[in-house]
N, C-alpha and C positions, 0 to 999 in steps of 0.2 A: 268785718262781720258784724251782725247787728247783736246788741245786748241781749242777754238771755232773758225771758220772761219770767223763768222759775229758776233758782239756783238752790240746789240742795248742798249742804256742806258738812261733812263729817256726822252724819245722822246716825245716832246709836238709839235703839229702842230694845228694851227688856220687858219680860213678863215674868213675874212671881209665881211659880207653881209649888206643889208639894214635894217635888223632886229637887227644886233649885231653881235658879234663875236661867231663864232662857233667852239668849241673845239672838233675838229676831232678826234685827238689823244693825249690823255692826260697821260703822265708819263709811256709809254710802255718801257718795259725792256725784253729782251729775247737774247737767244743766238742760233747759228745754227752751228753744228759740220760738219766736213768734212764728206761727203758720206751720211748725213742721210737726210730723207725726214721729214719736220716740216709741219704739217697741221694747218692752221689758220681758225677757224671756229667762225660763229656768224651771225646774222641777217644783213640784209642791213643798212647800216649807222653805223655800230659798229667800223668802223676804219680799217678794214682788208686791204683793197686795198690802202688807203690812206697811211698807216704805210709803206707799201713797194715801192710805187711809189715814196714816198720822198727821199728813199735810191737812187734813179737813176736820182733825179732831175727833175722828170716828173709832179710835181705839178706845176700849174702857180703861178708865185709870183710877184706882187699881182695876185687875193686876198688872195692866200696862203702865209704862213709864217710859218718858223720852228723856233718857238720860243726858244727851248732849247734842249739838248740832243746830244748824238754822236753815230755814227754809224761806229765802227771800223770793216773794211773788210781787212783781210790779212795785217795788220799794218798799215792802212791809214783810216783816218776819211773821209768817202764818204761826208758828210755833209759839209766839208771845201775844197773840191776840187775845181779847177777853171773849166769852162765850158769845156776847151779844155782837162783837164785830165779826166772828167767824160766822155766825148765821148770816150776817149780811153778805159776806164773801160766798159761803156755799150755796150753790143753786144759782148764783147771779154771776160772778166771775169766774168760780170754778165749779164745774158740775161733774157729776159721776154717773156712768151707767154700770150697774152692777150685774155681777154673775147671773143671778136667778131673779128675773123680773116677777115671777109668782109671789116671792116673799117680799119684794120691794113695793109691790101695789097692795093698797088697802082692800081686801076683797068685798067689804060692804059699801064701798063708795064706788060711783061711777067713774069711767075712764076721764070723761069730760070733766067732772068735778075735781077730779084730782090734778089734772094737767093745768085746770084753770087756778086752783089754789097755788101752785108752783109760779104762776105768773102773777097773781094779785100780791103775794107776800112781797114782791120786789117792785110792783107797778100799782101802787095802791089808788092811783089816780084813774086808772082805767074803769070804765063802766062795765057792767056784766055783760052786755052785748057785745062790747068790744073783745072783752075776754073770751066770750064764746067763739067769736069769729076767728081769733087768733088760734084757738085750741084746733079748730076745725081745719085751718088752713096748715098748721103744723101736721096734723094726722095725714093731710093729704100729701105733703112735702115727703113724710117718709114712706109713703105708699100703702097707707091704710085705706081700703076701698070703702065706699060710700061712708066718709067720714062724718056726714050729718048724723047718719043712723048710729054708727059706733059710737059717737059722742055720748049716747045715752046708755051704753051698755057697761056691764060689770067685767072685771078681770076673767071671771072664769068663763065668759062668752068668747073671749079672745083665744086663738091657739098661741102655742108658745112663741112662734116667730112674730105674731102680731103684737104680743105683750113687749116683746123686746123692741120692736118698732115704737110703741107708745113709750117705752122708757127713754128711747133714743129722742124722741120728740120732747119729752119733758127736760131732758138734759140740756137741749138747745134752745129752749123756750125764752131764755133771758139773753141770747147771744153771749155766752161766756167767752172768756179769753182763752180758758184752759179747760179742756174736756178730757176727763179721765175714764177710760173703758176698761173694766177689769173682766176678763173673759167673757165678752160680749156674746160669743157664739158657741159656749160649751155645751149647753144642754140642748142644742138644736141639730137636727139631722143636716147632711151635707147640702141638699138643696136649698134648704133654708139658711144654712150659713152663708152660701154665697150671695143670697138676696140681701142679708143683713150685712154683709160686707159692702155691697153696692150702697146701701143707705147710710153707712157710716162714711163712705167717701163723699156722698153727696151732702151729709150734714156738715163734715169739715171743710167742703168747699163754699157751703152757704155762708157759715159763721168765720171762715178763716181762722178758726181757734186752734191753737197750739194742742196737740193731742197726745196723752200718753196711753198707749195701748199694752195692756197687761195680758200676757197669753202664754200658753205652752205650746201653740200651734205655729211652727216655723214658717208654715206656707201662708198665714195670715200676715205674719210679719214682713214676707217677701212681697207680699202684695200691696200692704199699706204703708210700711215704715220708710221714713228717710234715715234715721239713725237706730242703732240696736244696742241695749244694754243687756248684758249676760250676767245673772246673779246665780251665785252658789253659796249656800250655808250663811245667807245673811250679807254676803260681799258680792260686789262688783268684781267680776274676773276679767271681763273684756267689754269694751265698747268700741263703737267706730260707725261708718256710714254703711247702710244696709248691703252695698254691693261689695265693699272690701270685707265684711263679715263672712258673707256666703261664699265669697271667691277664695278668700285667703284668711280663714281664722287663725288666730295665733294662741290658742288656750286648748288644751286636751279635753276640757269639759265641752267647750263649744262643738269640737270636733265629734265628741261622744254623741251630743244631741243630734248633729246632723246625720251622723251614720246610723243612728237608730231608727231613722225614718224609712219607710219603703220607698224603692226608686221605680221608675217606669223604664229606665234606660239600662237596668241591670238585672239579669235573670238570677235571683238569688232565692234559695229555699227558705232561708231563716232570717228574721231581723237580727241585729248586732245590737243588743242592750249595752248599756254602760255597767260594767260588773259592780257588784257591791251594792250598798245603799248609802244614802246621804249621812253625813255624820250627826251626831247627837249635838243640839244647839246648847246642851247643858255642859257637855264634856267634849268639847272640840278637840280634835287632835292637834298637837304641836305642828308647826310649821306651816305648809300649805294645807289648806282644809280638804283639797281635793287629792293629795297624794297617795292616800290608800287604794284609790280606784283609778289611778293615772297609768296609762300605758308608756308616757315618757319618763316618769319618775325613777322606775326600775330600782326603788330603794335607795336612790342617792341620798346622801347625808344632807345637803343642803335643803332638799324638798321636805325633809323629816323635821328639821330644826328650824329654819329660816322662813318667815310668812313673806311672800314676794309682794312687794308693793304693786300698785296699778301705775304702770309707765309707758310713755309713749314708745313704740318701736319704730317708727319712721318719721318722715316729716309731716305726715298727716295727722289726724286727730285720733288715729287708731291707737288704743291703749290696750294693755294685757297684763295680767297679774300671773305670769309665769316665768321661773326663773332662766328656763331654756327655750323661750319663745322661737328663737332664731332657728332651732333646729326644725321648726315646723313650716318654715319658709316655702318648701317645695312639697308639702304634703298634698296628697290628692283624696278628697273625701270618697270613701267607699273603696279604697285600694286596699290591697295586702302586702303593701310595702313595708320594708323594715325602717323603723324609725327608733333610734336610739338602742339599736340592738335587739329590739323585739318587734314581732309582727303586731300590726295594728289591727 
């Protein structure tokens, strides 16, 4: 097995608020390997974006604070880099595609100028003509029509899908080793989402960059990811390769996410939401953070008092943070079977 490109170990990130300390990320550990796509999924507030934005020094400090942990990228701890060293890494070795391209692009500067600046910051020896040609080639690569004309246009002259294509072009402009895509298709309609999905595939193939895909869209993960990390209440509750997670999930939260999706092979009148709400990250419940919403817990004392560690459940790299994961071995997604004495 190759050495990981990025190793996150015991990352803890807190935010100081008027109501108390919010533990947004609590002891997160995972690896990203060269050339792979790691999907990170979970509800809003689960810590997906904060855990990755911390790597690039993009959380405001204060109120944010990195309490502990390390993020070893290509032999360096990103959390210990100076601001200057981080600027050299950001956009060059590690790049990010943000959720909303309209707020990520400067409205008073042309698309060509902004993409060119991203290149010139890290390649000061390139001449203006070379930079312009590279920008046009990048726009063409991500499927922007008439890139020579689009080069001179402003963000408001691009559609939402075209702006996201421009952001992807910017992110791969310096051939990064790691690409982070934070909800890259959220604000787009289904047709455009499919197009952006293809662009992301092509961009990843072009650069062979390792990719972290942050999303709540399990369909996107199934299409793109090699491995999946499931987060809940700031913690990793399950991880494994994409086929194992989708065919044999071993955490009740992962099962809940899958069962809440509409299915084309089952005629059901209603969707099946996960009951209850995510816990407060200021006053998290004792024991397993998911137990108040869990169909498997059924009030068992161990779930209420003991926090389950993330543990391997077989000889593969499949891990889960559930005390009773073995009881889910034969669970069928979407079934009404009895599990631990209760209907799922």
